[in-house]
VONUKOL-655681 format. One record per residue: z, x, y of N, C-alpha, C in turn. Coordinates in steps of 0.05 Angstrom, whole numbers, padded with zeros to 5 digits, always signed. Example, Ala and Ser with C-alpha at 12.3 -4.5 7.8 and 13.67 -1.06 7.14 Angstrom:
# residues 2
+00156+00264-00114+00156+00246-00090+00156+00264-00066+00142+00257-00045+00143+00273-00021+00157+00258+00001
***
This chain:
# residues 312
-00682-00278+00252-00667-00253+00250-00685-00230+00241-00681-00206+00251-00699-00183+00245-00696-00175+00215-00719-00166+00204-00719-00157+00176-00707-00129+00174-00696-00123+00149-00684-00097+00144-00699-00083+00122-00725-00087+00119-00740-00076+00097-00747-00047+00099-00749-00036+00123-00757-00009+00127-00736+00011+00118-00743+00030+00100-00724+00050+00090-00724+00073+00109-00701+00081+00120-00700+00103+00139-00689+00128+00126-00679+00127+00102-00667+00150+00088-00666+00144+00059-00673+00164+00042-00671+00161+00013-00654+00183+00002-00637+00176-00017-00620+00196-00030-00605+00184-00053-00579+00190-00055-00563+00180-00077-00534+00178-00068-00519+00158-00079-00490+00157-00077-00479+00174-00100-00460+00191-00094-00449+00209-00114-00419+00205-00116-00410+00199-00141-00381+00199-00146-00377+00208-00175-00359+00228-00179-00356+00240-00205-00383+00253-00213-00391+00247-00238-00417+00257-00248-00439+00236-00245-00433+00215-00231-00452+00193-00229-00466+00193-00202-00492+00191-00203-00508+00188-00178-00524+00163-00180-00525+00148-00157-00540+00123-00155-00562+00127-00135-00587+00127-00143-00609+00130-00123-00610+00106-00105-00610+00111-00079-00609+00089-00060-00626+00096-00035-00632+00075-00020-00644+00078+00006-00628+00064+00027-00628+00075+00052-00614+00063+00074-00633+00046+00091-00623+00023+00100-00638+00005+00117-00621-00002+00141-00633-00002+00165-00618-00009+00189-00606-00037+00186-00581-00041+00193-00568-00067+00191-00565-00080+00218-00573-00066+00240-00570-00078+00267-00596-00074+00283-00598-00089+00304-00620-00085+00323-00608-00083+00351-00621-00067+00368-00612-00065+00396-00622-00089+00411-00604-00104+00423-00613-00129+00436-00608-00128+00466-00600-00106+00477-00595-00104+00506-00621-00103+00521-00620-00102+00547-00643-00100+00564-00648-00071+00571-00672-00060+00565-00678-00033+00571-00694-00031+00597-00681-00022+00618-00694-00019+00644-00707+00009+00646-00733+00010+00650-00746+00036+00655-00750+00040+00685-00752+00066+00693-00757+00072+00721-00787+00072+00727-00794+00059+00749-00822+00058+00758-00824+00064+00787-00846+00076+00795-00851+00082+00824-00860+00056+00836-00845+00044+00855-00851+00018+00866-00877+00018+00882-00887+00042+00891-00911+00043+00906-00936+00042+00889-00934+00053+00864-00958+00055+00847-00954+00043+00820-00929+00035+00813-00921+00025+00787-00925+00046+00765-00925+00072+00773-00926+00093+00753-00899+00097+00742-00897+00104+00715-00871+00110+00704-00858+00135+00716-00832+00135+00720-00818+00157+00730-00804+00172+00707-00812+00197+00703-00802+00212+00679-00778+00230+00686-00772+00247+00667-00750+00266+00669-00759+00294+00678-00743+00307+00693-00749+00335+00701-00724+00352+00696-00728+00377+00689-00706+00396+00687-00702+00409+00714-00679+00402+00726-00674+00411+00754-00649+00429+00755-00652+00451+00769-00629+00469+00775-00613+00454+00796-00588+00447+00789-00572+00430+00806-00564+00445+00832-00564+00472+00832-00556+00486+00856-00580+00489+00875-00603+00497+00864-00626+00502+00881-00644+00477+00885-00642+00458+00866-00659+00434+00867-00687+00439+00856-00692+00463+00845-00719+00470+00835-00721+00463+00806-00746+00456+00798-00751+00450+00770-00751+00476+00753-00740+00475+00729-00737+00498+00712-00756+00496+00687-00769+00517+00680-00785+00517+00655-00767+00517+00631-00777+00505+00609-00762+00503+00585-00751+00530+00574-00769+00551+00576-00761+00577+00565-00738+00590+00581-00732+00580+00604-00710+00591+00620-00684+00576+00617-00683+00557+00598-00659+00540+00594-00645+00549+00569-00619+00554+00571-00603+00560+00547-00582+00538+00545-00569+00537+00522-00548+00516+00517-00521+00529+00518-00503+00516+00533-00476+00527+00535-00455+00505+00531-00431+00514+00522-00409+00495+00517-00387+00503+00537-00378+00483+00553-00357+00488+00572-00330+00488+00558-00315+00510+00558-00289+00512+00545-00266+00511+00565-00272+00517+00591-00253+00513+00613-00269+00504+00637-00256+00494+00657-00270+00485+00681-00287+00507+00693-00314+00503+00692-00333+00523+00703-00338+00547+00685-00326+00549+00662-00329+00572+00643-00344+00562+00618-00366+00576+00612-00383+00568+00590-00387+00590+00570-00391+00583+00545-00400+00601+00524-00429+00593+00517-00447+00613+00517-00475+00608+00511-00479+00609+00481-00492+00589+00470-00498+00588+00441-00528+00590+00437-00537+00609+00421-00565+00613+00416-00576+00592+00397-00603+00588+00397-00615+00570+00377-00609+00577+00348-00607+00604+00343-00601+00613+00316-00573+00605+00308-00554+00608+00327-00526+00601+00321-00523+00571+00318-00538+00555+00333-00537+00526+00330-00548+00518+00303-00570+00531+00294-00582+00524+00268-00563+00531+00246-00549+00553+00249-00530+00562+00228-00506+00543+00226-00498+00531+00249-00475+00513+00249-00482+00485+00238-00508+00478+00236-00515+00452+00225-00505+00450+00197-00496+00426+00188-00488+00422+00160-00512+00425+00142-00508+00434+00118-00530+00436+00099-00541+00409+00093-00567+00406+00097-00580+00380+00093-00581+00373+00063-00570+00350+00057-00571+00339+00029-00580+00311+00031-00588+00300+00008-00596+00272+00006-00575+00257-00010-00549+00262-00004-00528+00251-00020-00507+00238-00002-00499+00213-00009-00475+00201+00002-00452+00208-00016-00438+00229-00009-00418+00241-00028-00391+00228-00022-00382+00211-00041-00356+00198-00038-00334+00218-00041-00316+00220-00021-00294+00238-00022-00269+00225-00034-00266+00199-00029-00241+00186-00037-00245+00155-00036-00232+00141-00055-00231+00112-00054-00204+00104-00042-00204+00087-00021-00180+00079-00008-00178+00049-00006-00154+00037-00003-00152+00008+00001-00166+00000+00026-00182-00022+00024-00198-00030+00047-00181-00037+00072-00157-00047+00068-00141-00054+00090-00130-00031+00106-00132-00007+00095-00121+00017+00109-00139+00028+00131-00165+00020+00130-00184+00031+00149-00185+00013+00174-00177+00024+00197-00177+00009+00222-00206+00006+00232-00212-00017+00243-00239-00023+00253-00247-00004+00275-00229+00009+00289-00236+00027+00311-00251+00051+00301-00250+00057+00276-00264+00080+00265-00293+00074+00258-00300+00048+00256-00327+00040+00248-00346+00041+00271-00370+00051+00266-00389+00056+00289-00416+00043+00285-00429+00048+00262-00456+00036+00258-00461+00031+00229-00469+00005+00222-00473-00002+00194-00502+00002+00185-00505+00008+00159-00531+00009+00146-00529-00006+00119-00550-00021+00113-00551-00032+00086-00559-00011+00066-00547-00011+00043-00553+00008+00021-00566-00008-00001-00590-00001-00010-00604-00015-00031-00612+00005-00054-00610-00004-00079-00617+00014-00101-00647+00019-00103-00655+00042-00112-00683+00049-00117-00684+00063-00144-00708+00068-00154-00713+00083-00178-00695+00074-00202-00695+00048-00206-00680+00036-00229-00650+00041-00228-00639+00042-00203-00611+00046-00200-00595+00020-00197-00607-00003-00203-00594-00029-00199-00568-00032-00215-00568-00024-00240-00545-00028-00257-00520-00013-00247-00524+00013-00241-00502+00030-00232-00493+00021-00204-00512+00013-00188-00506+00002-00161-00488-00022-00163-00495-00041-00181-00479-00066-00185-00452-00059-00195-00450-00040-00213-00424-00032-00224-00405-00021-00203-00415-00004-00185-00399+00007-00164-00391-00015-00144-00411-00031-00136-00405-00053-00117-00384-00072-00128-00386-00081-00153-00368-00100-00164-00340-00088-00168-00340-00062-00176-00314-00049-00180-00299-00046-00154-00313-00039-00133-00300-00037-00106-00289-00065-00098-00305-00086-00102-00297-00113-00094-00272-00122-00109-00272-00117-00135-00249-00126-00152-00224-00110-00146-00226-00085-00140-00202-00068-00135-00193-00068-00106-00210-00081-00088-00203-00081-00060-00205-00053-00047-00222-00036-00058-00225-00009-00048-00251-00005-00033-00252+00015-00016-00277+00024-00004-00280+00054-00009-00304+00064-00008-00309+00093-00012-00311+00107+00015-00296+00128+00019-00299+00145+00043-00317+00169+00035-00339+00172+00049-00359+00191+00041-00368+00208+00064-00383+00230+00058-00396+00246+00077-00426+00244+00072-00442+00243+00093-00471+00241+00090-00484+00256+00114-00506+00269+00109-00521+00282+00130-00547+00266+00135-00550+00257+00160-00574+00242+00168-00586+00256+00192-00611+00264+00189-00625+00278+00211-00608+00302+00221-00599+00319+00203-00585+00344+00208-00556+00340+00218-00548+00316+00223-00521+00311+00233-00503+00300+00210-00480+00313+00207-00461+00303+00186-00444+00280+00197-00441+00260+00180-00425+00237+00187-00404+00231+00167-00381+00221+00176-00362+00208+00158-00371+00179+00156-00367+00167+00132-00377+00140+00129-00360+00124+00109-00360+00098+00112-00346+00081+00093-00366+00065+00078-00364+00065+00051-00382+00050+00034-00366+00024+00026-00376+00001+00036-00361-00024+00034-00378-00045+00019-00366-00059-00001-00380-00081-00014-00381-00105+00005-00404-00118+00007-00407-00141+00024-00426-00161+00011-00416-00180-00004-00433-00199-00019-00449-00184-00040-00476-00187-00039-00493-00174-00058-00498-00144-00051-00490-00136-00027-00498-00110-00017-00474-00091-00016-00481-00065-00015-00463-00044-00006-00471-00037+00022-00452-00035+00040-00458-00027+00068-00446+00000+00073-00462+00018+00084-00452+00044+00092-00448+00043+00122-00422+00045+00130-00416+00043+00159-00408+00071+00168-00425+00083+00186-00419+00109+00197-00393+00106+00213-00376+00127+00211-00350+00126+00224-00346+00147+00245-00327+00142+00263-00319+00163+00281-00300+00182+00266-00301+00208+00272-00283+00227+00261-00255+00222+00272-00235+00231+00258-00207+00226+00266-00201+00235+00294-00212+00258+00303-00205+00268+00329-00222+00255+00351-00239+00235+00344-00255+00220+00363-00241+00194+00371-00220+00187+00357-00205+00162+00363-00179+00169+00377-00175+00158+00400-00152+00165+00416-00126+00153+00404-00104+00166+00408-00078+00157+00399-00069+00134+00417-00051+00117+00406-00039+00096+00421-00016+00106+00439-00010+00131+00437+00012+00143+00452+00006+00140+00482+00027+00132+00497+00024+00128+00526+00017+00100+00534+00010+00083+00515+00004+00055+00522+00030+00038+00521+00033+00021+00540+00057+00004+00542+00053-00020+00524+00057-00018+00498+00052-00039+00479+00078-00052+00469+00079-00078+00466+00103-00091+00455+00105-00084+00425+00127-00075+00417+00131-00068+00388+00131-00093+00371+00118-00091+00348+00118-00114+00329+00146-00120+00320+00154-00145+00322+00181-00153+00314+00203-00148+00334+00196-00140+00358+00217-00135+00378+00230-00161+00386+00256-00162+00382+00271-00187+00387+00272-00194+00417+00273-00174+00434+00274-00180+00463+00249-00194+00473+00227-00191+00459+00202-00203+00468+00194-00227+00451+00212-00235+00433+00205-00256+00414+00202-00283+00429+00181-00298+00422+00176-00324+00434+00195-00344+00421+00200-00366+00436+00217-00387+00425+00202-00402+00403+00216-00416+00386+00203-00431+00365+00182-00451+00376+00187-00463+00399+00169-00482+00411+00143-00467+00421+00147-00444+00433+00124-00428+00442+00107-00419+00418+00120-00411+00397+00105-00402+00373+00090-00426+00361+00102-00450+00361+00089-00473+00350+00064-00481+00366+00067-00480+00393+00045-00487+00411+00022-00466+00408+00030-00441+00406+00009-00420+00403-00006-00424+00377+00008-00431+00355-00005-00436+00330-00024-00460+00331-00015-00481+00345-00031-00505+00348-00057-00498+00364-00055-00481+00384-00078-00474+00400-00098-00458+00383-00087-00439+00367-00104-00423+00350-00118-00440+00330-00103-00459+00318-00114-00477+00298-00136-00494+00310-00132-00503+00335-00151-00520+00349-00177-00506+00355-00175-00479+00360-00198-00464+00366-00211-00450+00342-00201-00455+00318-00210-00441+00294-00235-00454+00283-00250-00438+00269-00275-00448+00256-00286-00425+00239-00308-00431+00225-00321-00411+00208-00337-00392+00226-00339-00367+00216-00355-00347+00231-00385-00353+00227-00399-00356+00249-00428-00360+00249-00439-00343+00272-00453-00321+00265-00463-00303+00287-00483-00317+00305-00495-00339+00296-00514-00353+00313-00501-00368+00336-00474-00371+00334-00459-00385+00356-00454-00367+00380-00460-00341+00378-00453-00323+00399-00478-00307+00408-00484-00311+00434-00509-00299+00445-00502-00282+00469-00520-00263+00474-00518-00245+00497-00530-00261+00521-00513-00273+00538-00523-00290+00559-00538-00274+00581-00529-00249+00586-00543-00233+00606-00572-00227+00596-00575-00220+00571-00601-00214+00560-00619-00239+00561-00608-00262+00554-00623-00286+00555-00633-00293+00583-00616-00288+00603-00624-00294+00630-00646-00275+00639-00643-00248+00632-00664-00229+00640-00690-00235+00625-00689-00242+00600-00713-00247+00585-00727-00272+00594-00712-00291+00605-00724-00315+00617-00740-00307+00641-00729-00288+00657-00744-00278+00680-00769-00263+00671-00766-00247+00650-00789-00232+00639-00811-00252+00631-00803-00274+00618-00823-00293+00609-00838-00305+00632-00824-00310+00654-00837-00321+00678-00857-00302+00689-00850-00275+00689-00868-00255+00700-00892-00250+00681-00887-00253+00655-00910-00251+00636-00930-00273+00642-00921-00297+00647-00940-00319+00653-00955-00314+00679-00942-00297+00697-00955-00290+00722-00973-00266+00719-00975-00255+00695-00993-00232+00690-00981-00205+00696-00955-00203+00701-00942-00177+00707-00928-00168+00681-00940-00150+00666-00929-00142+00640-00928-00112+00637-00909-00102+00622-00907-00074+00615-00901-00073+00585-00911-00052+00571-00907-00049+00542-00894-00022+00536-00873-00022+00520-00859+00003+00511-00860+00004+00481-00870+00026+00470-00871+00029+00441-00853+00052+00433-00833+00045+00417-00814+00066+00407-00826+00082+00384-00824+00108+00385-00834+00125+00362-00817+00120+00337-00830+00121+00314-00816+00117+00289-00817+00142+00273-00794+00149+00261-00793+00173+00244-00796+00166+00215-00811+00182+00201-00815+00177+00172-00791+00188+00157-00781+00172+00137-00759+00181+00120-00769+00199+00099-00754+00220+00091-00762+00238+00070-00763+00224+00043-00781+00232+00026-00784+00220+00000-00762+00231-00019-00750+00214-00035-00730+00223-00055-00744+00226-00081-00737+00247-00095-00750+00252-00121-00738+00234-00143-00755+00225-00162-00745+00209-00184-00737+00227-00207-00720+00217-00225-00712+00233-00248-00705+00214-00271-00698+00226-00294-00692+00210-00318-00665+00197-00316-00662+00174-00329-00637+00160-00330-00623+00167-00356-00597+00175-00355-00582+00181-00379-00559+00161-00382-00544+00163-00403-00523+00143-00410-00501+00142-00389-00497+00118-00377-00477+00114-00356-00449+00117-00367-00444+00106-00391-00417+00107-00402-00408+00136-00406-00427+00153-00416-00421+00182-00420-00413+00195-00394-00428+00189-00372-00422+00201-00346-00395+00193-00336-00389+00167-00339-00362+00158-00330-00340+00171-00345-00343+00174-00372-00323+00186-00388-00319+00216-00381-00341+00230-00377-00340+00258-00369-00327+00262-00342-00333+00243-00323-00321+00244-00297-00291+00241-00298-00282+00222-00314-00253+00217-00318-00239+00241-00331-00252+00253-00351-00241+00276-00365-00238+00300-00346-00259+00303-00329-00258+00325-00310-00235+00322-00290-00230+00298-00281-00208+00294-00262-00181+00297-00275-00178+00287-00300-00153+00290-00314-00146+00319-00320-00168+00335-00323-00163+00364-00328-00155+00379-00304-00154+00365-00280-00145+00378-00255-00166+00389-00238-00192+00388-00247-00214+00399-00231-00231+00377-00220-00243+00382-00198-00261+00362-00186-00288+00363-00201-00299+00340-00205-00325+00338-00220-00348+00346-00202-00369+00355-00215-00393+00363-00200-00411+00340-00196-00427+00341-00175-00447+00320-00170-00469+00321-00189-00482+00298-00194-00504+00296-00212-00530+00293-00198-00554+00295-00212-00580+00291-00201-00585+00261-00198-00608+00253-00188-00614+00225-00184-00613+00210-00210-00605+00184-00208-00605+00165-00230-00588+00174-00253-00567+00190-00248-00548+00197-00269-00551+00224-00281-00571+00240-00274-00574+00267-00284-00552+00284-00274-00544+00305-00290-00521+00321-00282-00529+00350-00275-00514+00361-00256-00518+00389-00248-00494+00397-00233-00490+00423-00229-00467+00433-00213-00472+00429-00184-00452+00420-00170-00455+00415-00141-00448+00440-00126-00464+00450-00108-00457+00473-00092-00433+00467-00074-00418+00488-00066-00394+00484-00049-00402+00473-00023-00386+00455-00014-00392+00442+00012-00379+00459+00034-00395+00465+00054-00384+00478+00078-00377+00457+00098-00354+00459+00110-00347+00440+00131-00363+00445+00156-00374+00424+00166-00392+00426+00189-00377+00431+00215-00385+00451+00230-00372+00456+00256-00383+00436+00276-00364+00424+00290-00372+00405+00311-00378+00419+00337-00401+00413+00347-00407+00425+00373-00414+00403+00393-00406+00407+00417-00413+00388+00439-00438+00397+00453-00456+00379+00458-00480+00386+00473-00473+00388+00502-00485+00408+00515-00480+00412+00544-00500+00397+00561-00491+00389+00584-00510+00375+00603-00529+00396+00614-00555+00392+00608-00574+00413+00617-00598+00401+00633-00599+00376+00637-00622+00365+00651-00613+00341+00668-00627+00337+00690-00621+00313+00706-00646+00297+00710-00642+00271+00713-00665+00253+00717-00671+00250+00746-00697+00252+00753-00704+00249+00781-00694+00223+00792-00684+00224+00816-00673+00200+00828-00642+00201+00826-00631+00223+00816-00602+00226+00817-00587+00219+00791-00602+00211+00770-00588+00205+00745-00589+00230+00727-00566+00237+00715-00564+00260+00698-00570+00252+00669-00582+00270+00655-00588+00265+00626-00577+00288+00609-00565+00281+00586-00555+00302+00569-00578+00313+00552-00579+00340+00551-00599+00353+00534-00590+00352+00506-00608+00349+00487-00601+00348+00458-00591+00375+00449
***
């Protein structure tokens, strides 16, 4: 299994006046088959070009602007300065907005998990938050900015770890409206006692413990078997993915955790929201959060050979 030691982001979990210095680690690996385009005559890689779809001519970068389609064929042009202004303010904080019962969060909102590990002597406060969430059956709903993009996220206890699972925003999940679904408890569709008994027996017969090693991507295994054969024949290609360096988080002094928790509770009971603290429990006033405007990227480039590519 792949290691998760590389830190991709450093910052802090913030709730009340308590901050826990942490680092994020990727919790998943991409295991699909990545097919690249090659020129079959020369085996040269086939790259991307910016093509004017009407004229078919290549366009220089300086002549490309970004637009958002608001009606069919109607666009609003957004300048680089306006795009920069719309970006959420970059912070190094996983700011918990609310603690909610774990059972209330539907899995359809979950998108990508990251392991969260304590840094800079944050182990004690980390363990306190993890254990409290596990005992109360709660998860933290938070906002976090990663690489200039703001995400909604769920902070979930999982064994020894806290897992930060990036979520889809509410308007990104479609409603069930319009689907012909059988209502729960509908008497007209109720199965007979015999049918229910047989269904339960089948489920029991197929039941077992969860073991991720039991489930494999058969398509990938078949393709990689072919790749191995071609490697032995001397036909190989190498692809190296670029790696981005994570920003360094500043260290700070550790202050009394009990005092911070007491002050956080007093602040909430007084009717005001508590301010965020500095790393490892230091306190300071948190600046007002601006809600990030969501913008959709426009399609601005096409891949030679007829495949379209979305411009960032």
